[in-house]
N, C-alpha and C positions, 0 to 999 in steps of 0.2 A: 859911758859909762863904766863904772869900776865893778868889778865882781865882789864876791863876798871875799876871798883872799888878798884881794887887792886892797880894799878897804880896812881890812887888819894890818895889812902892814903898813899903811899911810899911819894909822892911829901909833901904831909902834914905833915910827921915825918922830912921829910930833910929840911925843912925849918925851922922847930921849933927847931932843935937840932944838926943839920948837918948831915954829912956823917957819921962821928962816930957814932952817934945815931944810925942811920939806921944799921951800923953793928950789934949793940949789940941787937935790937930788931927784931925779924924775922918780916916779911910780910905774914900775915895772907891770903892764897889765897882763896876766895871762888869759887867753881865750879858753872859755868854759862852753864846754857844747851840752847845752840844757836838753834834759829829755823828759818827753813829755809823758807823763804819768797818766793814767786812767784814773779818774777819782773813783771807779765802781771798783776797781780792783782792790783798793785800801777802804771800802766801808767795815763798818763795824761787823758784819755778819762774817766777813771773811775772817775775824781774828777772834769771832765766837767759839768758845769749846763747845763740841759735841754734848748735845742735852742729853744726861741721862735717864732715863724712866725711875721714878722710885716707886719700888714695891712694894713700900707701906701706904701710897696712897691708892685707893681703890679706882678701879678704871671706871672711865665714864662708860655708861651704857651704851650697846651697841644699838642703833637706829634700826626696827625694824623694818625691813624693806617691804615694800607694797606689792602686792601680788602683780605679776603682769597683765596688762589687759588683752583679751581673746584677741587672737590676729582676724582680722575681717577675712572672711571667705571671697576668694577670688570669683568675680562675676563671671557668670556662664558664657561659655563662646555664642556669639550670637549666630545662629543660624545661616547659611550660606543659600543665598536665592540663587537658584540656577537660570543662567540666563540663557535664553533661546538664542542659537546663533543667526546671525544677520544674512541676508540671501551674498553677501558681498563674501562672508568667510563661508557659506557652503560650496560658493562656485569655486574657492581658492581650493578647499580641502579635497572637491572632485578632480582640478587640475593636479594636485599632489598625487592622488590615487592613481590616475591615468597614467602620469609620468612614471611612478613606481613600476606599474605593471609594465609600460613598454621597455625599462630598463631591465626587468626580469626577463622579460622574454627575448632581449636583445643579448641577456646573458645565458640566457637558455639554449638560443639559436648557436652562439659561440660554441659553447660546451659542446653542444650536439655535434658541432662540424669538426672540433677536435677529436670527439670520439671518432667519430666516421673515419677521419684521419689516422687513427691509431688502428682501427679495424683494417683499415685497405692495407696500410704496411705489413699488419701482422699474419692478412690473407693471403700474401704473394701474388696477386691477381697481375701486379703490372710486369712482374718477372716472370709469370708462368707462358711458356711456349703455347700459340695456340695449335689446336690441332685439328686438319684439313678434313674433318668427316664426311663432308660434301664434295669431294674430291670425285668428277666423273668424266664421262669423254666430254660432255657439253663444256664444261668449268675447263678444261685444258685448251679446246680449241677456243675458246673465249679468251683467254689469257695470252695465247699465242697470238691472235689477231689483232689485239688493241695493246698488246707491249710497243711502249714507246709513243704510242699514239698521242697527239696534242689536240686539243679541242678549241675552238675560240666561242661558241655559244653551246646551248643545250641542244638547238636544232642538230649541229655537228654529230654529237652524242646520238641523239635518236636515228640518224641516218646512218652512222656506223653500226650501231646496233641492228638496224633492217636488214643491211649488207650481209654482215656478220649472221645471221639468222638463214638469211637464203643461201649464202653458201655452205653452211652445215647442213642443210638438206640435201644437197647434192655429193656428199660427202662417199667414198667408196667405202666398202667394207674394210678392206686394208688399211684405209687411213683412220677410220675409227678402233679397228684392232689394236693400232699403234697408240692411238690416244686412251685407250681402255689399259694398254700396260704402263704407260705413263703417267696415269691417275693412278693406278696401284702403288706403283713404287713411289710416288708423292705421297702417298697416305700412309705407308710402311714407313718411310723416312720420318714423316712426322711423330707419329705413333713410338718410334725409338728414340728420337729426341726429345719427346715429352716423359719417356720411362727413365732415361739418363738425367734428366732434370729432377725427376722424384726423387732417384735415388741418390742423388747429389745430398737432398735434404735430410735431417734426421727426423726420425718418426716423431719425436715429440714438435720439431716445426711442422709436420705435416699435420699432425694433431690439433696444433694451436691454430693452423690454416683455416680447415676445416670448423673448428669454431668459433673463428672470426667470420667467416662467411655465413655461419647460421645467425648470428647476432645482426649483420648486416642485412639480412632479409627483413629484419623486425625495424630496424632503427633507420635504416637509410633507402629503405625500396629497392635493394637491387639484389639479382637472383643468380650470384655467380654458383657454378654447379661443384659440387663436391670433389675434390682429390683424392682418387683412385690409389690407395697406397696397400700392396700384400703383405707389408710387414706389419700393419695397424692388425692387432687383435679384434674378434668379435665378441659385441658384448654377448652374453650366456641369455638363450632367452630361458621364459619362466617355465612354469608347469603347465599352466593353461596352453601356450603357445605352441609347447610341443606334443601336447593332445591334438589340438588343431591343426598341425602338421604332418603328423601321423595319420589324422582322419583324411585331409584332402590327398594324401599319397594312396591312402586305399583305393582310391575311383569307385566308392560307393555312392558319392552325392551326386546326384545327376540334377537335380532342381537347379533353381536361379542362387544367386549369390546370398542373399537375405535369406533364403529359404536353407540353404546348407548352413550358415552362421544360425540361425536360430535352431537347426537341428542339432549341431555340434554343441550350442550350449545347454539344449536340453540334455544330451549324453553325458554330457561332463558333471551335470549335477545328478543324474542318477548312480554314477559311479560312487563305490564305497572306499573308504579309506586305504582298503587293502589294493583295490584297481588303481586308485592314483598313487601308489608308492612305487611304481618303477618310473614314471614321469617326474616323479620329485627327486630319487635319486640320480638320474640322467641329468638332470638341472644343476642339483649338487654336483656333480661332477664338471659339468662344463663350466661352471661360475669357479671351479676351483683351478683349471687350466686358464680362463680367461684373466683371472689373477696374477696369475705367476708368469704370465707371458708379458702382461702390462707392466710390472714389476722391473723384469728384465731391460725392457726398452725404456724405463723410468715413466712412463704415463701415468698420470693419476687413474684410479681404479673408478669406473662408474658403476652406479646402480645395473641390478638385473632388471632387463627389460619384462616386466608383466602386463600381459593382455587380460585386464580385468573383465570378468564375466558378469552377466548381467544376474542381479539378484531376483 
C-alpha cells in the first residue's frame, strides 16, 4: 500500500511520461510511521476560545440556599447493666488476691533479711572480740581437763563431765589459787584485747554500731550488748532529770521506788521558776558541752533526753 507521498510521486510520473514510463520506473515507497492521535485531544472544546462574561447582560439570580435541616441528636448511651460476677470469677479473683499477698510477703521477708544483713555488718558483731566475763577457777579447770578430748557419744561427754566434777572437789588450796590467778590473767587479757579493738575503730563507727544494735532488737529479735566507748560523749540530761538526780543523791528518800518518784514529782510541781532556774542553767551548760564534743568527733547531735513529769 502506497503512502500519500508515494501516490503524489506516481501521479507526477504518470502525467509526464504516461503509463508506460510508470511501468519502467519503480515507485519509491517511503515508510511513514503513523502517529495515533486521540480524537478527544482535538475536539472542538479544545480550540474554543475562553468565553468572556458580558457585563451588559444581567447576571442570573443566585438560587437561595435552603436552610440546613437540624442535625438529629445523638441517641443517649444505653445504661450498662452491672453484671454480678460468676462463682468462677470470684474464685479466680480470690486466687489472684492470695497470690499477690504471698508475693508481697516474700518481698517483705526478702527486704527484711537484707536489712538485717546490713545492720549486722554495721553493728560489728562478727568482728567483736568476746569478753571472758565468766572466767573462774572452775572454768579454767574444766578447760584444762577437756582440752583436746574427743568424744564418741553423749554418754562419753556425761562421763567426762562427772569425772571432772569429782576431781575438782578434791583440788588443793594451792591448785585453786593457781587456777584463780590464771582466770584473772585471762580476764584481764580479754578486756585489754577488747579495749584495743574499740580504740581501733573511729568514734563514728562505734556510734553507728550501737545504733544498728538498737535496731536489731526490734527488727530481728537480737539482743547484742552496747559497745562501751569512753570517747563517745553522753547526752545532756534534762531539767527534771537533774532535779531527780539531786534528790536521790540527798539521801532524804526512804520509801519505795514508786513512793519516792511520786514525792519527787510532787516537789517538782511545787517549785517556782526561780527555784527551777539553777537546774535549767546546768542543763543548758551540759547541752553546750555535749554538742561541742559531738561536733569535734563528727557525730550527729542528739536531742536532750527529758524525763517527762506527770501532770
